MARPA-389738 format. One record per residue (C-alpha): chain; x, y, z; residue in one letter. Coordinates in pm, 1 decimal, always signed. Layout:
cadena: A; u: X; v: Y; w: Z; residuo: a
...
//
This chain:
cadena: A; u: -11.2; v: -9.7; w: -11.1; residuo: m
cadena: A; u: +94.4; v: +298.7; w: -50.2; residuo: t
cadena: A; u: +208.7; v: +605.4; w: +249.2; residuo: t
cadena: A; u: +32.2; v: +852.3; w: +184.6; residuo: d
cadena: A; u: -182.1; v: +977.1; w: +361.1; residuo: p
cadena: A; u: -574.9; v: +837.8; w: +318.2; residuo: i
cadena: A; u: -899.7; v: +1171.5; w: +423.1; residuo: d
cadena: A; u: -1073.6; v: +907.5; w: +551.2; residuo: w
cadena: A; u: -1384.9; v: +1174.8; w: +592.8; residuo: q
cadena: A; u: -1416.3; v: +1265.9; w: +226.7; residuo: q
cadena: A; u: -1414.5; v: +915.0; w: +147.7; residuo: i
cadena: A; u: -1681.4; v: +860.2; w: +389.9; residuo: e
cadena: A; u: -1899.2; v: +1167.5; w: +262.3; residuo: g
cadena: A; u: -1853.2; v: +1027.2; w: -114.3; residuo: t
cadena: A; u: -1973.1; v: +711.9; w: +18.4; residuo: l
cadena: A; u: -2282.2; v: +822.2; w: +197.4; residuo: n
cadena: A; u: -2363.0; v: +1050.6; w: -112.3; residuo: e
cadena: A; u: -2289.2; v: +845.5; w: -403.4; residuo: d
cadena: A; u: -2308.8; v: +495.2; w: -314.4; residuo: g
cadena: A; u: -1913.5; v: +489.8; w: -338.3; residuo: f
cadena: A; u: -1612.3; v: +638.4; w: -335.3; residuo: a
cadena: A; u: -1269.5; v: +635.3; w: -505.6; residuo: c
cadena: A; u: -890.7; v: +697.2; w: -329.5; residuo: h
cadena: A; u: -590.7; v: +736.9; w: -617.6; residuo: q
cadena: A; u: -306.0; v: +521.7; w: -570.7; residuo: r
cadena: A; u: -366.2; v: +328.9; w: -274.8; residuo: m
cadena: A; u: -238.4; v: +5.7; w: -432.9; residuo: l
cadena: A; u: +126.0; v: +26.4; w: -614.0; residuo: s
cadena: A; u: +104.5; v: -70.9; w: -995.2; residuo: d
cadena: A; u: +254.0; v: -420.8; w: -899.2; residuo: q
cadena: A; u: +30.7; v: -467.5; w: -625.6; residuo: q
cadena: A; u: -273.3; v: -426.6; w: -896.9; residuo: c
cadena: A; u: -132.7; v: -627.9; w: -1140.4; residuo: d
cadena: A; u: -85.8; v: -901.2; w: -882.4; residuo: a
cadena: A; u: -421.5; v: -897.4; w: -781.5; residuo: l
cadena: A; u: -545.4; v: -883.8; w: -1169.7; residuo: t
cadena: A; u: -377.1; v: -1190.7; w: -1207.4; residuo: a
cadena: A; u: -519.9; v: -1411.3; w: -890.6; residuo: g
cadena: A; u: -869.6; v: -1318.9; w: -1020.7; residuo: y
cadena: A; u: -876.2; v: -1637.0; w: -1264.5; residuo: e
cadena: A; u: -723.3; v: -1865.3; w: -986.4; residuo: r
cadena: A; u: -1017.7; v: -2088.4; w: -877.0; residuo: e
cadena: A; u: -807.5; v: -2175.6; w: -577.4; residuo: d
cadena: A; u: -744.7; v: -1800.4; w: -443.2; residuo: a
cadena: A; u: -1125.7; v: -1789.8; w: -419.7; residuo: y
cadena: A; u: -1426.3; v: -1963.1; w: -215.4; residuo: r
cadena: A; u: -1684.6; v: -1832.8; w: -491.1; residuo: k
cadena: A; u: -1734.5; v: -1639.2; w: -792.3; residuo: r
cadena: A; u: -2062.9; v: -1457.3; w: -813.3; residuo: i
cadena: A; u: -2190.4; v: -1373.5; w: -1167.7; residuo: v
cadena: A; u: -2493.1; v: -1100.3; w: -1130.6; residuo: m
cadena: A; u: -2648.5; v: -1169.9; w: -1458.8; residuo: q
cadena: A; u: -2713.6; v: -1492.6; w: -1340.3; residuo: r
cadena: A; u: -2929.0; v: -1392.9; w: -1026.5; residuo: h
cadena: A; u: -3100.8; v: -1082.1; w: -1231.7; residuo: g
cadena: A; u: -2868.9; v: -783.8; w: -1026.9; residuo: y
cadena: A; u: -2745.0; v: -663.8; w: -1403.3; residuo: g
cadena: A; u: -2378.7; v: -755.7; w: -1513.7; residuo: r
cadena: A; u: -2048.4; v: -787.8; w: -1381.1; residuo: g
cadena: A; u: -1861.4; v: -1094.0; w: -1110.6; residuo: e
cadena: A; u: -1692.3; v: -1073.1; w: -861.4; residuo: y
//
């Protein structure tokens, strides 16, 4: 993770107002790449949820 301070009050306000919040540079490029590369590993996660299958729109997590 980055050592830059995180303005948690701003993040909380944005979450309450918009339902989501973005913070730039929380992870390094290498950390993002490692997370992305691990997504397809079935042994890394207990479940994969496909939203469309349940009638909640598109996407998965």
